[in-house]
N, C-alpha and C positions, 0 to 999 in steps of 0.2 A: 504493500500500500504506500502510495507516495505521500511524503510530508509537505509537498508543495502546496501553496494556497489554492483553494478551490477556484478563486477568481483573481483577475489581475486589474480590474477597473471597470468602469461603466463604458461599454462599447458604443452605445448610442443613446440619445434622447429621442423619445417619440413625441412628435408634434401632430395633434389633430388639426386637419385643415379641410376647407371646402373648395378652395381655389389654389391649386398648386402653383399656377403661374405667378400669383402675387408673391409667393414665397421664393420662387426661383429668381425673381427680380431682386429680392432682398439678399438672400444668402449667396446666390451665384454672382449676379451683376455687381452688387455692392461689396460683398465680403470675400469673394473669390472661391467659394465652394464650387464643386462640380458634381454633375449627376453621374453616379456610379452604377446605378441599377434602377430599373422601373419594372413594374408588373402589377398584377392584381391578384388578391386572394379571394376565392369564392366565399360566399357566406358560410358554407360548411367548414372550410379551412379556418376562416377567421374566428368563428364561434367555438371551434374546438380548442383554440388557443386562449381567446380572450373572453369566452363565456357566452352563454345562451343569449340570443337577441342581437348579437353583432351581425351586421350585414356584410355584403361584399365590400372590400377595402382596397383602394388603390395605394400602391407603395412607390415612393420615390426616395432613394438613398442618396444622401449628399456627403461628400468627403472633401477634406482639405489637403491639398498636395498629395493626394493618393493614399493618405493614411487610412488603415483599416480599423481604426478606433477613434474615439472622439467624434463620432459621426452624428449626423442628424437624419432621422427617418421621418418623412412626411407620410401620414396616414390619411388618405382622402376618404371622408365619411359623409353620410347624409343625415339629415334630421338631427344635427348635433346641438342645436340650441345656440344661444348667444355667446359671443366671445367676451370673456372677462379677464382682464389682466390681474394677476395675483399681486397682492401687497405683501411686503416683508413681514407684516404682523399676522397674515393669514396662515392657518394651519394647512399643510399640504405641500405640493410641489411649488417651487418659486422660480428663480431665474435659471437660465443656461448661460454659462460664462465662457468667454474667450479673451485671449490677449490681443491688444492692439499696440502698434509701435508708437502711436501718438494719439492720446485720447481726445485732446482738444481738436485735432483735425477730424477724428471720427465724429465728434459731436457736431462740428460745422458741416461736414459733408452729408451726413445722414439726415440732419435737420433740414438742410436745404433740399434734400431729395424727398422730403415729406414723411420722414420717420421721426416722430417726436420723442424726446427724452422726458422721463418723469421729472427729473431735476438735472441741472448741469453737473458735470463730473465733480466729485469732491474727494478729498484725501482724508483718510482716517488711519488710526494707529491701533495695532493689536499688541499688548504686552505679552511676551513669551519668556517667562523667567527673568533673566537679567538683561534681555534685549527687547527692542521694540521693532516690529515689522510695520512698514508703511505701505499702504495700499491706496491707489487712486483708481476710482471706478465710477460708473454711472449706468443707469437703467435706460435702455432704448426700447420703445414699443415696436416690436416686429409685427407683421400681419397676424390677425386673428387670435389675439390673446396671449402671445408668447412674449415674455420679458427677457431680452438679451442683455446681459451684464458685460460691458466692456471693461477690461482691467488693463491698466498700465502698471505693471509690477516694478518695484524698485530692484528686485532680484528675480528675474524670470526663472521658473522651473522648466525642466525639459519638455519640449513639445515636438511632436513628429513633424508638423508642418514647417516650423522654423528650422529644424535640422535639415529637412529635405530642400527647402527653398529659403536660404538666409535673408533674402531681400523681401520676402513676403510681408505684407502689412498686417494680416490677421492670421490666427492659428486655427487649428481644429478646436472643438470644445475642450476646454481645460478642466472644467468642473461643472457639476450639476448641484442644485441647492434644494434642500427641503427644510421646512420649519415644522417642528413636531412638539407635541405635548410631553412625551416620555423620551427625553433626550438620552438618558443612559441606556434604555432598551435599544434605541436605534444605533447608537455607537457600538454597543456590544454585538448587535446583529452583524454589522459590517466589519468589525475590527479584528484584531489578532486572535481573539478567542472565539470569534464567530466564523465568518466566511473568509477571513484571512488578509484583509487590507491592513496596512500599517496606520497607526494613529499618529499623525505628524504633530498635532497639538490639540489641546483642549483648554480654551481660554474664556474667562468671563470678564467683560470689560464694558465701558461706556465711553463714547467719543462723540463730540459734536459733529465731526465730519460724517460719521456713520448715520447719525440722526438726519443730517441734511440730505445725504445721498439716498437713503432709503425711506424718506418722508416719515420718520418716526418722531414721537414726542421727545422734547429735550430731556436728556437724562435717562434714556432707555438703556437698561442693562441687558446685554446680549451674551449668551453662551454660544460658543462656536467651536466645533471640532472639524478637523480636516483629515479625511481618511483617503489613503492613496495606495495604489499598487504601482507596478513598473510602467504602466501605460495610462494615458488619458482615456476617459475623463475621470477626475477625482470627485469625491463627494464632500460637500459642505453640509453638515448638520447644524441647524441653528435652533435656539429656543430663547424667547424673551423671558427674562427672569422677574421683572418687577412691575408688571402691569398687565391688564387684560389684553388679550390679543384681538385681532380683527375677526374675520369670518373663518369658519371651518369649511374649506373648499374641497376636502378630500373626496366627497361623494360626487363632485362635479369634475373630477380629474381622472376619469377612468380611460384606460388605453382603448383606442379604436371606438370610443363612444362620444368623446367630448373634444372641444377645440383647445388648442394651446398645448403647453407642456403637460403631458398626460402619462408619463411612465418612462422606464429605463429598460434598455436591452443589455443583458449581461451574458458573456460567454463563460462557461464553466468547463473544466476538464472532466468532471464527473457529475452528471445531473442527478443520479440517484443519491449520492452522498450529499450533494447540495440540498436536495429536498429534505433529507433526514435532518440536516443541520437547521434548515428553516424552521421545521417543526420544533426542534429542541430549543430554539432561540426565541420562540414566541410568535413566529410568523405563521401564515396560513397558506397552505397550498390550495389554489383555486381550480386549476386545471392541470391535466397531464400527469406523467409524461405522455406526449403524443408525437407521432412522426410529423416533423415540420414539412411544410410545402417547399418547393424548389425556390420560389421567390423569397428573398430576404434570409431564409433559414437554411438554404442549401440542402434540404431534406434531412437535416439533423433533428434529433429529438428536442422537444420544446415543452416548457411548463410555465405557468403564470402563478405568481404568489403575491401576497401582501406582506410587507414587513410588519413588525410589531406596531408601527404607527399608521398602518394602512397605506403605505406608499406602494403603488403597483410596479412590479418588476417581472419582466419576461426573461427567463433563463433559456439559453440554447447550449446544447452540448457541443463543444468545439474541441476536437482532439488534436488539431494541428498546432 
């Protein structure tokens, strides 16, 4: 039996869409992603993975500089309801993050192109023991309810896109964000004692720059954990500590049913062992394992779970 971690990171973020062309104009024309795969899942295929009642789903896979991780998967659905942008205080899935070479330029160009930002970029500080990490970022409203967080890091961590194309302006997805009520359970689920990601830090802090960037009340105390494997995307788990949160949006963020950021795709070396760990760690196995379709899953076995906080995750067995 291998001692290697069951997973290496978040392979892709699922975005529910009704108009793929609007997203291609944003992610491809503006941010430099490329279409790597297109196809359609039948209602039978999609419902076997994502549950009863899911209809036929169009699939468009977007990659940055050819990276096979840190991807975006557009799921074209019907009867999805209104698009609602998540707030940092809402429970559920929040932003999808990527690096930019120059956040001021990103703000200018995207705003002029018709993609508003919630607030202008702001800088905030995270105390990590005897050092302080500085982060500059801002929320941009991508089409149909997805919040894209652009980050200009003081010290960038490794990204496949910038390694492949050093002059590239944007990266693949570097992290995905969730805001949860049971912080410890979510970190335990993903971390070293759970599915095997490393916990790079666990910090509780307050900073005016974070309040400004995330449209939070002054003095908000945030707990933040950063969980990472050898590949992007990484996971940011957040929990506001000192005040009532916003809405609980988790029931409106189901994969292949709703618009916006609605789940994560994760590759695992051993699907059966992963599902056993999911159950042991307080998660819920919702479907599978089932044989995956050729589109998106390359006919590998697939299962869908909820984490202990109800974050929807689709696991695919990837032996390569």
